[in-house]
C-alpha positions in Angstrom: -0.2 -0.3 -0.2 1.7 3.6 -0.5 0.7 6.7 1.5 1.3 10.4 1.0 1.7 12.3 4.1 2.4 15.5 5.6 4.5 15.9 8.6 5.4 19.1 10.8 7.8 18.1 13.2 8.4 20.9 16.0 11.3 21.3 18.7 14.5 22.1 18.5 15.4 21.0 14.8 17.1 24.1 13.4 20.4 24.2 13.1 20.9 20.0 13.6 21.3 19.4 10.2 17.4 17.8 10.3 16.5 18.4 7.0 19.6 16.5 5.5 19.2 13.7 7.9 15.6 13.5 6.5 16.8 13.6 3.3 18.9 11.0 3.7 16.4 8.7 5.3 13.8 9.1 2.3 16.4 8.6 0.1 17.4 5.3 1.7 13.7 4.2 1.9 13.2 5.2 -1.6 10.9 7.7 -0.2 9.9 10.8 -2.7 9.0 13.8 -1.7 10.6 17.3 0.3 11.4 18.7 3.1 11.9 22.5 3.9 11.9 24.9 7.1 9.2 26.8 8.1 10.2 29.3 10.9 11.2 27.2 13.3 9.8 23.7 12.6 10.5 21.5 9.8 8.1 20.5 6.9 8.0 17.3 5.0 5.8 16.1 2.1 6.0 12.4 1.2 4.8 9.4 -1.0 5.9 5.7 -0.6 5.3 2.6 0.2 3.4 2.3 3.7 6.5 0.3 5.1 9.0 3.2 4.4 6.8 5.9 5.3 6.4 4.4 9.2 10.3 3.6 9.0 10.3 7.6 8.1 8.2 8.8 10.7 9.4 7.0 13.4 12.9 8.5 12.6 11.0 12.1 12.6 10.2 11.4 16.4 13.7 10.9 17.3 15.7 13.2 14.6 19.1 13.7 14.3 21.7 14.2 16.8 21.2 17.6 18.5 17.7 17.5 18.1 15.1 17.7 20.1 11.5 16.8 19.1 8.6 17.8 21.0 5.9 17.1 18.9 5.2 15.6 15.3 2.1 16.3 13.4 0.7 14.0 10.5 -1.6 14.3 8.0 -2.7 11.3 5.5 -3.4 12.6 2.2 -4.3 11.4 -0.6 -1.6 9.4 -2.6 -0.7 11.2 -5.5 2.3 9.8 -7.4 3.6 13.1 -8.1 7.0 13.4 -6.9 10.2 11.7 -9.0 12.7 12.1 -6.6 13.2 13.8 -3.1 14.7 17.2 -2.4 15.3 19.4 0.3 13.5 23.0 -0.5 
C-alpha cells in the first residue's frame, strides 16, 4: 500500500541538520517528496510504500543528533504519485 503523508516536526529542529538527515533517510527508504524549514519547524511531504513511510515517521520522532523533537503532527493525504525524487527546499 502506498501513502502520502504531510509531517510537521516541532522542537529544536533548526541548526541540527534535520533536513539533511530527513533527506538521507528518505532516499535510503526510496521515498519521494520534499523537506523544508518553516520558521521554527520542519515540514515534510512524502509519498512511498507504507513500511518505508512508517520507518521515516519513526525517525522524525527521534531526529538526528542534537535535535529535541517536542511534537510530530501527521496528516494523511490522498496518494498522487506526483514526485520523481526527494529534495530539500
